[in-house]
VEXGU-996251 format. One line per 5 residues: number of its first residue (from 1); their letters; for each residue y, x, z of N, C-alpha, C. Coordinates in Angstrom, 1 decimal, m for minus. Each point is the difference from the previous one (the first is absolute). Layout:
BEGIN
NUM> a> Y X Z Y X Z Y X Z ~ ...
// end
This chain:
BEGIN
1> mkkvl> m1.2 0.8 0.0 1.2 m0.8 0.0 1.3 0.9 0.0 ~ m0.1 1.1 0.7 1.2 0.9 0.1 0.3 0.6 m1.4 ~ m1.1 0.3 m0.8 0.2 0.5 m1.3 0.6 m1.1 m0.9 ~ m0.5 m1.2 0.1 0.6 m1.1 m0.8 1.5 m0.2 0.3 ~ 0.3 0.1 1.3 1.4 m0.2 0.4 0.9 1.1 m0.6
6> asill> m0.5 1.3 0.1 0.7 1.1 m0.5 0.2 m0.1 m1.5 ~ m1.0 m0.5 m0.7 0.1 m0.2 m1.5 1.0 m1.1 m0.3 ~ 0.0 m1.0 0.8 1.0 m1.1 m0.3 1.4 0.5 0.2 ~ 0.2 0.7 1.1 1.4 0.6 0.3 0.4 0.9 m1.1 ~ m0.9 0.9 m0.5 0.3 0.9 m1.1 0.4 m0.8 m1.2
11> lsata> m0.8 m1.0 m0.4 0.3 m0.8 m1.2 1.3 m0.7 0.2 ~ 0.3 m0.5 1.1 1.2 m0.8 0.3 1.2 0.9 m0.2 ~ m0.1 1.2 0.6 1.2 1.0 m0.1 0.1 0.4 m1.5 ~ m1.1 0.3 m0.7 0.1 0.4 m1.4 0.6 m1.1 m0.8 ~ m0.3 m1.3 0.3 0.5 m1.1 m0.8 1.5 m0.1 0.2
16> tvhaq> 0.5 0.2 1.2 1.4 m0.1 0.3 0.8 1.1 m0.7 ~ m0.6 1.2 0.0 0.7 1.1 m0.6 0.1 m0.2 m1.5 ~ m1.1 m0.5 m0.7 0.0 m0.3 m1.4 1.0 m1.0 m0.3 ~ 0.1 m1.1 0.8 1.0 m1.0 m0.2 1.4 0.5 0.1 ~ 0.3 0.8 1.0 1.3 0.5 0.1 0.4 1.0 m1.1
21> glmks> m1.0 0.8 m0.5 0.2 0.9 m1.1 0.2 m0.8 m1.3 ~ m0.7 m1.0 m0.2 0.2 m0.8 m1.2 1.4 m0.6 0.0 ~ 0.4 m0.5 1.2 1.4 m0.6 0.0 1.0 1.0 m0.3 ~ m0.1 1.3 0.5 1.0 1.0 m0.3 m0.1 0.5 m1.4 ~ m1.2 0.1 m0.6 m0.1 0.5 m1.3 0.6 m1.0 m1.0
26> vgggs> m0.1 m1.3 0.3 0.5 m0.9 m1.0 1.6 m0.2 0.1 ~ 0.5 0.1 1.3 1.4 m0.2 0.2 0.8 1.2 0.5 ~ m0.7 1.1 0.1 0.5 1.2 0.7 1.4 0.5 m0.5 ~ 0.0 0.8 m1.1 1.2 0.6 m0.5 1.0 m0.9 m0.6 ~ m0.4 m1.2 m0.5 0.9 m0.9 m0.7 0.5 m1.1 0.8
31> ssssd> m0.3 0.0 1.3 0.4 m1.1 0.9 1.5 m0.1 0.1 ~ 0.6 m1.2 m0.1 1.4 m0.1 0.1 0.4 m0.5 1.4 ~ 1.3 0.0 0.3 0.4 m0.5 1.3 m0.3 m1.4 0.3 ~ m0.1 m0.8 m1.1 m0.4 m1.4 0.2 m1.4 m0.1 0.5 ~ m0.9 0.8 m0.5 m1.4 0.0 0.4 m0.1 0.4 1.5
36> sqasa> 0.8 1.0 0.4 0.0 0.5 1.4 0.5 m1.2 0.9 ~ 1.0 m0.7 m0.5 0.6 m1.1 0.8 m1.1 m1.1 0.1 ~ m0.7 m0.3 m1.0 m1.1 m1.0 0.0 m1.0 0.4 1.0 ~ m0.4 1.3 0.1 m1.0 0.4 1.0 0.6 m0.1 1.4 ~ 1.2 0.3 0.2 0.6 m0.1 1.3 0.1 m1.5 0.5
41> dsfdd> 0.3 m0.9 m1.0 0.1 m1.4 0.4 m1.4 m0.6 0.2 ~ m1.0 0.4 m0.7 m1.3 m0.6 0.1 m0.8 0.6 1.2 ~ 0.1 1.3 0.2 m0.7 0.7 1.1 1.1 0.8 0.8 ~ 0.1 m0.3 1.2 1.0 0.7 0.9 m0.6 1.3 0.4 ~ 0.0 1.0 m0.9 m0.6 1.3 0.3 1.0 0.9 0.8
46> drkyn> 1.2 m0.4 0.1 1.0 0.8 0.7 0.0 m0.3 1.5 ~ m0.8 m0.9 0.5 m0.1 m0.3 1.4 m0.9 1.1 0.7 ~ 0.4 0.5 1.1 m0.7 1.0 0.7 m1.3 m0.5 0.7 ~ 0.1 m1.1 0.6 m1.1 m0.7 0.7 m0.4 m1.3 m0.7 ~ m1.2 m0.1 m0.6 m0.3 m1.2 m0.7 m1.2 m0.7 0.7
51> fyvga> 0.2 m1.3 0.3 m1.0 m0.8 0.6 m0.2 m1.3 m1.0 ~ m1.1 m0.7 0.3 m0.2 m1.2 m0.8 m1.0 m0.9 0.8 ~ 0.1 m1.3 m0.2 m0.9 m1.0 0.5 m0.5 m0.9 m1.1 ~ m1.1 m0.6 0.2 m0.5 m0.8 m1.1 m1.1 m1.0 0.5 ~ m0.3 m0.9 m0.8 m1.1 m1.0 0.3 m0.7 m0.3 m1.3
56> dlqnt> m1.3 0.0 0.0 m0.8 m0.3 m1.2 m1.1 m1.0 0.4 ~ m0.3 m0.9 m1.0 m1.2 m0.9 0.1 m1.2 0.7 m0.6 ~ m1.0 0.3 0.9 m1.2 0.7 m0.5 m1.1 m1.0 m0.3 ~ m0.5 0.1 m1.3 m1.1 m0.8 m0.4 m1.2 0.9 0.0 ~ m1.0 m0.1 0.9 m1.0 0.9 0.2 m1.4 m0.6 m0.3
61> klsis> m0.9 0.9 m0.2 m1.4 m0.3 m0.2 m0.9 0.9 0.8 ~ m1.0 m0.5 0.7 m1.0 0.8 0.7 m1.3 m0.1 m0.7 ~ m0.5 1.1 m0.4 m1.3 0.0 m0.7 m1.1 0.7 0.9 ~ m0.9 m0.8 0.5 m1.0 0.6 0.9 m1.2 0.5 m0.8 ~ m0.4 1.2 0.3 m1.2 0.7 m0.6 m1.1 0.2 0.9
66> nsdsf> 0.2 m0.1 1.3 m1.1 0.2 1.0 0.1 m1.1 1.0 ~ m0.9 m1.0 m0.2 0.0 m1.2 0.8 m0.3 0.3 1.5 ~ m0.8 1.0 0.3 m0.4 0.3 1.3 1.3 0.4 0.9 ~ 1.0 0.6 m0.7 1.2 0.5 0.7 0.9 m1.2 0.3 ~ m0.3 m1.2 m0.6 0.8 m1.2 0.2 m0.9 m1.1 0.6
71> sglns> m0.8 0.4 0.9 m0.9 m1.0 0.7 m0.8 m0.9 m0.9 ~ m0.5 0.5 m1.1 m0.8 m0.7 m0.9 0.7 m0.9 m1.0 ~ 1.3 0.1 m0.2 0.7 m0.7 m1.0 m0.5 0.4 m1.4 ~ 0.0 m0.9 m1.0 m0.4 0.3 m1.3 0.9 1.1 m0.6 ~ m0.6 0.8 m0.8 0.8 1.0 m0.8 0.8 m0.7 m1.0
76> ssyds> 1.2 m0.4 0.3 0.9 m0.9 m0.8 1.4 0.5 0.1 ~ 0.9 m0.8 m0.7 1.4 0.3 0.1 0.8 m1.1 0.7 ~ 1.0 0.3 0.8 0.8 m1.0 0.7 1.5 0.3 m0.2 ~ 0.8 m1.1 m0.1 1.4 0.2 m0.3 0.8 m0.3 1.3 ~ 1.2 0.5 m0.1 1.0 m0.2 1.1 1.4 0.3 m0.4
81> kfwdv> 1.0 m0.4 0.9 1.4 0.4 m0.2 0.6 0.3 1.3 ~ 1.0 0.9 0.0 0.7 0.2 1.2 1.3 0.7 m0.4 ~ 1.0 m0.1 1.0 1.3 0.6 m0.3 0.0 1.4 0.6 ~ 0.5 0.9 m0.8 0.1 1.4 0.5 1.4 0.4 0.1 ~ 0.5 0.2 1.3 1.3 0.4 0.3 0.1 1.6 0.1
86> ragyr> 0.9 0.6 m0.6 0.0 1.5 0.1 1.4 0.5 0.2 ~ 0.0 1.2 0.6 1.3 0.7 0.2 m0.2 1.5 m0.4 ~ 0.9 0.6 m0.6 m0.1 1.4 m0.5 1.2 0.8 0.1 ~ m0.2 1.3 m0.1 1.0 1.0 0.1 m0.2 1.1 m1.1 ~ 1.0 0.4 m0.7 m0.2 1.0 m1.0 0.2 1.4 0.7
91> lfkvv> m1.1 0.7 0.1 0.0 1.4 0.6 0.8 0.9 m1.0 ~ m0.4 m0.2 m1.3 0.6 0.8 m1.1 0.3 m1.0 m1.1 ~ 0.7 0.4 m1.0 0.3 m0.9 m1.1 m1.2 m0.6 m0.7 ~ m1.1 0.8 0.0 m1.2 m0.5 m0.8 m1.2 m0.3 1.0 ~ 0.2 0.1 1.3 m1.1 m0.3 0.9 0.6 m0.8 1.2
96> gvevh> m0.7 m1.1 0.3 0.4 m0.9 1.1 m1.2 m0.2 0.9 ~ 0.2 m0.6 1.2 m1.1 m0.4 0.9 0.3 m1.5 0.3 ~ m1.1 m0.8 0.1 0.1 m1.4 0.3 m1.0 m0.4 1.1 ~ 0.4 m1.0 0.8 m0.9 m0.7 0.9 m0.1 m1.4 m0.4 ~ m1.2 m0.6 0.1 m0.3 m1.4 m0.5 m0.6 m0.8 1.2
101> ygvpd> 0.4 m1.3 m0.1 m0.5 m0.9 1.0 m0.4 m1.3 m0.7 ~ m1.2 m0.6 0.2 m0.4 m1.2 m0.7 0.2 m1.2 0.8 ~ 0.3 m1.1 m0.7 0.2 m1.3 0.6 m1.0 m1.0 m0.7 ~ m0.9 m0.6 0.7 m1.0 m0.9 m0.7 0.7 m1.1 m0.8 ~ m0.5 m0.4 m1.1 0.6 m1.0 m0.9 m0.9 m1.3 0.0
106> qddgd> m1.3 0.1 0.4 m0.9 m1.1 m0.1 m1.0 0.0 1.1 ~ m0.7 m1.1 0.2 m1.1 m0.1 0.9 m1.3 0.5 m0.7 ~ m1.0 0.2 0.8 m1.3 0.4 m0.5 m1.0 m1.2 0.0 ~ 0.5 m1.2 0.0 m0.8 m1.2 0.0 m0.8 m0.3 m1.2 ~ 0.5 0.5 m1.2 m0.6 m0.4 m1.2 m1.2 1.0 m0.3
111> pgryk> m1.1 m0.5 m0.4 m1.1 0.9 m0.4 0.4 0.9 m1.2 ~ m0.5 1.2 0.0 0.3 0.9 m1.1 1.3 0.7 0.1 ~ 0.7 m0.1 1.2 1.3 0.6 0.2 m0.1 0.8 1.3 ~ 1.0 0.9 0.2 0.1 0.7 1.2 1.4 0.1 0.4 ~ 0.2 0.4 1.3 1.4 0.0 0.5 0.3 1.4 0.7
116> krnyy> 1.2 0.4 m0.3 0.5 1.3 0.7 0.5 m0.5 1.4 ~ m0.7 0.3 1.0 0.5 m0.3 1.4 1.1 0.9 0.4 ~ m0.1 1.3 m0.4 1.0 1.0 0.3 m0.1 1.1 m1.1 ~ 1.1 0.7 m0.2 0.0 1.1 m1.0 1.2 0.9 0.3 ~ m0.3 1.3 m0.1 1.1 0.9 0.0 m0.4 1.3 m0.8
121> gifav> 1.0 0.7 m0.5 m0.3 1.2 m0.7 1.2 1.0 0.0 ~ m0.3 1.2 m0.4 1.0 1.0 m0.1 m0.2 0.8 m1.3 ~ 1.0 0.3 m0.7 m0.1 0.6 m1.4 1.0 1.1 m0.2 ~ m0.4 0.9 m0.8 0.9 0.9 m0.7 0.1 m0.5 m1.4 ~ 1.3 0.0 m0.5 0.2 m0.6 m1.3 0.8 1.0 m0.9
126> ptanv> m0.7 0.8 m0.8 0.7 0.7 m1.1 0.6 m1.0 m1.0 ~ 1.2 0.2 m0.4 0.8 m0.9 m0.8 0.7 0.7 m1.1 ~ 0.1 m0.6 m1.1 0.8 0.5 m1.2 1.0 m1.0 m0.5 ~ 1.2 0.4 m0.3 1.0 m0.9 m0.6 m0.1 0.3 m1.5 ~ m0.4 m1.0 m0.8 m0.3 0.1 m1.4 1.2 m0.6 m0.8
131> fdlfe> 0.7 0.9 m0.8 1.0 m0.5 m0.9 1.1 m0.8 0.7 ~ 0.2 0.2 1.3 1.0 m0.7 0.8 m0.1 m1.5 m0.1 ~ m1.2 m0.5 m0.4 m0.3 m1.4 m0.1 m0.9 m0.6 1.0 ~ m1.0 0.8 0.4 m1.0 m0.5 1.0 m0.6 1.2 0.7 ~ m0.7 m0.3 1.1 m0.7 1.0 0.8 m1.5 m0.3 m0.1
136> igfpv> m0.8 1.1 0.0 m1.4 m0.2 0.2 m0.4 0.8 1.2 ~ m0.8 m0.6 0.9 m0.5 0.6 1.2 m1.5 0.0 0.1 ~ m0.5 1.0 0.8 m1.5 0.1 0.2 m0.3 0.1 1.4 ~ 0.0 m1.1 0.8 m0.3 0.0 1.4 m1.4 0.5 0.3 ~ m0.2 1.0 0.9 m1.3 0.5 0.4 0.1 0.1 1.5
141> gytns> m1.0 m0.6 0.7 0.1 0.0 1.5 m1.3 m0.6 0.6 ~ 0.2 m0.6 1.2 m1.0 m0.5 0.8 0.3 m1.5 0.4 ~ m1.0 m0.9 m0.1 0.1 m1.4 0.5 m1.0 m0.3 1.0 ~ 0.4 m1.0 0.9 m0.9 m0.5 1.0 0.2 m1.5 0.1 ~ m1.1 m0.7 0.0 0.1 m1.5 0.0 m1.2 m0.6 0.6
146> gitvn> 0.3 m1.3 0.4 m1.1 m0.8 0.5 m0.1 m1.3 m0.9 ~ m1.2 m0.3 m0.4 m0.2 m1.1 m1.0 m1.0 m1.0 0.6 ~ 0.1 m1.3 m0.5 m1.0 m1.0 0.3 m0.5 m0.6 m1.3 ~ m1.3 0.2 m0.3 m0.6 m0.4 m1.3 m0.8 m1.3 0.2 ~ 0.3 m1.0 m0.8 m0.8 m1.2 0.0 m0.9 m0.1 m1.2
151> gqtsa> m1.3 0.2 0.2 m0.9 0.1 m1.1 m1.4 m0.6 0.3 ~ m1.0 0.4 m0.8 m1.3 m0.4 0.2 m1.0 1.2 0.1 ~ m1.0 m0.1 0.8 m1.0 1.0 0.1 m1.0 m0.1 m1.1 ~ m0.9 1.0 m0.1 m1.1 m0.1 m1.1 m0.9 m1.2 0.2 ~ m0.1 m0.5 1.3 m0.8 m1.2 0.2 0.7 m1.3 m0.4
156> gtsav> 1.2 0.1 m0.4 0.7 m1.2 m0.4 0.8 m0.7 1.1 ~ 0.0 0.6 1.2 0.8 m0.6 1.1 1.4 0.5 0.0 ~ 0.9 m0.9 0.5 1.4 0.4 0.1 0.2 0.9 1.1 ~ 1.0 1.0 m0.1 0.2 1.0 1.1 1.5 0.4 m0.1 ~ 0.6 0.2 1.2 1.3 0.5 0.1 m0.1 1.4 0.7
161> vekhl> 0.4 1.0 m0.7 m0.2 1.4 0.5 1.3 0.7 0.2 ~ 0.2 0.6 1.2 1.2 0.8 0.2 m0.3 1.4 m0.2 ~ 0.9 0.8 m0.6 m0.3 1.4 m0.4 1.3 0.8 0.2 ~ m0.2 1.2 0.4 1.1 0.9 0.1 m0.1 1.0 m1.2 ~ 1.1 0.2 m0.7 0.1 0.9 m1.2 1.0 1.1 0.3
166> nsiay> m0.3 1.2 m0.3 0.9 1.1 m0.1 m0.4 1.0 m1.0 ~ 1.0 0.5 m0.8 m0.4 0.8 m1.2 1.3 0.7 m0.5 ~ m0.3 1.0 m0.8 1.1 0.6 m0.9 0.4 m1.1 m1.0 ~ 1.3 m0.1 m0.3 0.4 m1.0 m0.9 1.0 0.7 m1.0 ~ 0.0 m0.6 m1.2 0.9 0.6 m1.1 0.3 m1.1 m1.0
171> ganle> 1.1 0.3 m0.8 0.4 m1.0 m1.0 1.1 0.5 m0.8 ~ 0.7 m0.9 m0.7 1.1 0.3 m0.9 1.0 m1.2 0.0 ~ 1.3 0.4 0.1 1.0 m1.0 0.0 1.0 0.2 m1.1 ~ 0.6 m1.2 m0.5 1.1 0.1 m0.9 1.1 m0.8 0.7 ~ 1.2 0.7 0.1 1.2 m0.6 0.7 1.2 0.1 m0.9
176> ipvrv> 0.6 m1.2 m0.3 1.1 m0.1 m0.9 1.2 m0.5 0.7 ~ 1.1 0.9 0.1 1.2 m0.5 0.6 0.7 m1.0 m0.8 ~ 0.5 m1.1 0.7 0.7 m1.1 m0.7 1.4 0.5 m0.5 ~ 0.4 1.2 0.5 1.3 0.5 m0.5 m0.1 0.4 m1.5 ~ m1.2 0.2 m0.5 m0.1 0.3 m1.4 0.5 m1.2 m0.8
181> lwral> m0.2 m1.2 0.5 0.5 m1.2 m0.7 1.5 m0.3 0.3 ~ 0.4 0.3 1.2 1.4 m0.3 0.4 0.4 0.9 1.2 ~ 0.8 1.0 m0.3 0.3 1.1 0.9 0.7 m0.5 1.3 ~ 0.6 m1.1 0.0 0.7 m0.5 1.2 m0.9 m0.6 1.0 ~ m1.3 m0.1 m0.3 m1.0 m0.6 1.0 m0.3 1.1 1.0
186> pdvrl> m0.5 m0.5 1.2 m0.5 1.0 1.0 m1.2 0.8 m0.4 ~ m0.4 1.0 0.7 m1.1 0.8 m0.4 m1.3 m0.6 0.3 ~ m0.4 m1.1 m0.7 m1.2 m0.7 0.2 m0.9 0.3 m1.2 ~ m1.3 0.2 0.3 m1.0 0.3 m1.1 m1.1 m0.9 m0.1 ~ m0.4 m0.4 m1.2 m1.2 m0.8 m0.3 m1.2 0.9 0.1
191> tgggm> m1.0 m0.3 0.7 m1.1 0.9 0.2 m1.3 m0.7 m0.5 ~ m0.9 0.8 m0.4 m1.4 m0.5 m0.4 m0.9 1.2 m0.1 ~ m1.3 m0.3 0.1 m0.9 1.1 m0.1 m1.4 m0.4 0.4 ~ m0.9 1.0 0.1 m1.4 m0.2 0.5 m0.3 1.0 1.1 ~ m1.0 m0.3 0.8 m0.4 0.8 1.1 m1.5 m0.1 0.3
196> vyyqr> m0.6 1.1 0.4 m1.4 0.0 0.5 0.2 0.1 1.5 ~ m0.3 m1.0 0.8 0.2 0.0 1.5 m1.1 0.6 0.7 ~ m1.2 m0.2 m0.5 m1.2 0.5 0.7 m1.1 0.3 m1.0 ~ m0.6 1.2 0.2 m1.1 0.4 m0.9 m1.0 0.8 0.7 ~ m1.1 m0.6 0.3 m1.2 0.7 0.5 m1.2 m0.5 m0.6
201> sdare> m1.2 0.5 0.5 m1.2 m0.3 m0.6 m0.4 m1.5 0.2 ~ 0.5 m0.6 1.1 m0.4 m1.4 0.2 0.8 m1.0 m0.7 ~ 1.3 0.3 m0.3 0.9 m1.0 m0.7 1.2 0.7 m0.6 ~ 0.7 m0.8 m0.7 1.3 0.5 m0.6 1.0 m1.1 0.0 ~ 1.2 0.3 0.5 1.0 m1.0 0.0 1.2 0.5 m0.9
206> ygfhf> 0.5 m0.9 m0.9 1.0 0.4 m0.9 0.8 m1.2 m0.4 ~ 1.1 0.2 m0.7 0.8 m1.1 m0.5 1.3 0.4 m0.6 ~ 0.9 m1.0 m0.2 1.3 0.3 m0.6 1.0 m0.7 0.8 ~ 1.3 0.4 m0.2 1.1 m0.6 0.9 1.3 m0.1 m0.8 ~ 0.9 m0.8 0.5 1.3 0.0 m0.6 1.0 m0.5 1.1
211> glryd> 1.2 0.4 m0.1 1.0 m0.3 1.1 1.4 0.6 m0.2 ~ 0.7 0.3 1.0 1.4 0.5 0.0 0.1 1.2 0.9 ~ 0.9 0.9 m0.3 0.4 1.1 0.9 1.5 0.2 0.0 ~ 0.5 0.3 1.2 1.4 0.2 0.2 0.2 1.4 0.5 ~ 0.8 0.8 m0.8 0.4 1.4 0.4 1.3 0.1 0.6
216> fgfgs> 0.1 0.8 1.0 1.3 0.2 0.7 0.0 1.5 0.6 ~ 1.2 0.4 0.4 0.1 1.3 0.6 1.4 0.3 0.4 ~ 0.2 1.3 0.4 1.3 0.4 0.5 0.1 1.5 m0.2 ~ 1.2 0.5 0.1 0.3 1.4 m0.3 0.1 0.3 m1.4 ~ 0.5 1.1 m0.4 0.1 0.4 m1.4 m0.4 1.5 m0.1
221> taesa> m0.7 0.3 m1.1 m0.4 1.4 m0.3 1.2 0.8 m0.3 ~ 1.1 m0.6 m0.4 1.3 0.8 m0.2 0.6 0.5 1.3 ~ m0.3 m0.7 1.1 0.6 0.5 1.3 m0.6 1.2 0.5 ~ m1.3 0.3 m0.4 m0.7 1.2 0.5 0.2 1.2 m0.9 ~ 0.6 m0.2 m1.2 0.3 1.1 m0.9 1.2 0.8 0.5
226> papss> m0.1 1.4 0.1 1.2 0.8 0.5 1.1 m0.1 m1.0 ~ 1.2 m0.2 0.6 1.2 0.0 m0.8 0.4 1.3 m0.6 ~ 0.5 0.1 m1.3 0.3 1.3 m0.5 1.2 0.6 0.7 ~ 0.0 1.3 0.2 1.1 0.7 0.7 1.2 0.2 m0.9 ~ 1.2 m0.4 0.5 1.2 0.1 m0.8 0.6 1.4 0.0
231> daapa> m0.4 0.8 1.1 0.5 1.3 0.1 m0.7 1.1 m0.9 ~ m1.2 m0.4 m0.4 m0.8 1.0 m0.7 0.5 0.3 m1.4 ~ 0.5 m1.1 m0.7 0.4 0.1 m1.4 1.2 1.0 m0.2 ~ 1.1 m0.1 0.8 1.1 0.9 m0.2 m0.4 1.4 0.3 ~ m0.9 0.3 1.0 m0.4 1.3 0.3 m0.7 0.7 m1.2
236> dtsap> m0.8 m0.8 m0.7 m0.8 0.6 m1.1 1.0 0.3 m1.2 ~ 0.9 m0.9 m0.2 0.9 0.2 m1.2 1.0 1.1 0.2 ~ 0.4 0.3 1.3 1.0 1.0 0.2 m0.6 1.4 0.0 ~ m1.4 0.1 0.1 m0.6 1.4 0.1 0.2 0.7 m1.4 ~ m0.2 m0.5 m1.1 0.3 0.7 m1.3 1.4 0.4 m0.2
241> adatp> 1.0 m0.9 0.5 1.4 0.4 m0.2 0.4 1.2 0.8 ~ m0.6 0.3 1.2 0.3 1.1 0.8 m0.6 1.3 m0.6 ~ m1.1 m0.2 m0.8 m0.7 1.2 m0.5 0.6 0.5 m1.3 ~ 0.6 m0.8 m0.8 0.5 0.4 m1.3 1.1 1.1 0.0 ~ 1.0 0.0 1.0 1.0 1.0 0.0 m0.5 1.4 0.3
246> apada> m1.3 0.2 0.4 m0.4 1.3 0.4 0.0 1.0 m1.1 ~ m0.4 m0.3 m1.2 0.1 1.0 m1.1 1.4 0.4 m0.3 ~ 1.0 m0.9 0.1 1.4 0.4 m0.2 0.5 1.0 0.9 ~ m0.4 0.0 1.3 0.4 1.0 1.0 m0.6 1.3 m0.3 ~ m1.2 0.0 m0.6 m0.7 1.3 m0.2 0.5 0.7 m1.3
251> apapa> 0.7 m0.7 m0.9 0.3 0.6 m1.3 0.9 1.2 0.1 ~ 1.1 0.0 0.8 0.9 1.2 0.0 m0.6 1.3 0.5 ~ m1.2 m0.1 0.7 m0.6 1.3 0.5 m0.2 1.1 m1.0 ~ m0.5 m0.3 m1.2 m0.2 1.1 m0.9 1.3 0.6 m0.4 ~ 1.1 m0.8 m0.2 1.3 0.6 m0.4 0.5 1.0 1.1
256> datap> m0.1 m0.2 1.2 0.4 0.9 1.1 m0.8 1.3 m0.1 ~ m1.3 m0.1 m0.3 m0.8 1.2 0.0 0.3 0.9 m1.1 ~ 0.6 m0.4 m1.2 0.2 0.8 m1.1 1.5 0.5 m0.1 ~ 0.8 m0.4 0.9 1.5 0.4 0.0 0.1 1.5 0.2 ~ 0.9 0.7 m0.8 0.1 1.5 0.2 0.7 0.3 1.3
261> k> m0.3 1.1 0.6 0.6 0.5 1.2 1.2 0.8 m0.3
// end
């Protein structure tokens, strides 16, 4: 599992680097001031501390492959929904961290469905800003949840089984700032993507989601940049002026040496 996680992190980082490089190669040397302004309006990269909060409706599926691990439930698939509330902080421009908390959306009373009683997760999220139009992110982390499954056993009897799940989780997100459509709007983003929440030998839980994200922050990167010194420039320009008269003072020396006594 550690090797799989390391491979996912490497692929995620590589994907973000390629996306950033593609953006620069297409718009790099020929970018105009209007393009820079569009980037600043859509993505507030000049903020020193960047936070965000969001909520997504998760549509998930649980696929059981080992019935013994689920108290004899049939090896079948079960559907569910829940709300995923998240909060994040950008450690760097292309890497963020997120914490997630789940809120159940439905009961587990219907056969063939399951319920998320509780859910939380923590993720590292490599992110790339593509063409100043949207972001792609690759969350990789750990999830822990409790579920209640309403199904049938191999003998045909109904059964409600409670199970605890924890696993490495990973996925991909697409986030579009609404400022692309109208720059006067707040920094809200339309989000969507897919996620693998649980993957082990006994079962696999996966799904897709959509929702909203709001970005905010404070401070400015310009405040931390050192101000140029106003005293240094005159000192540099005056140095050549002092050095140029030196040859003129030395010129009369040969004339004095050749004068007759």
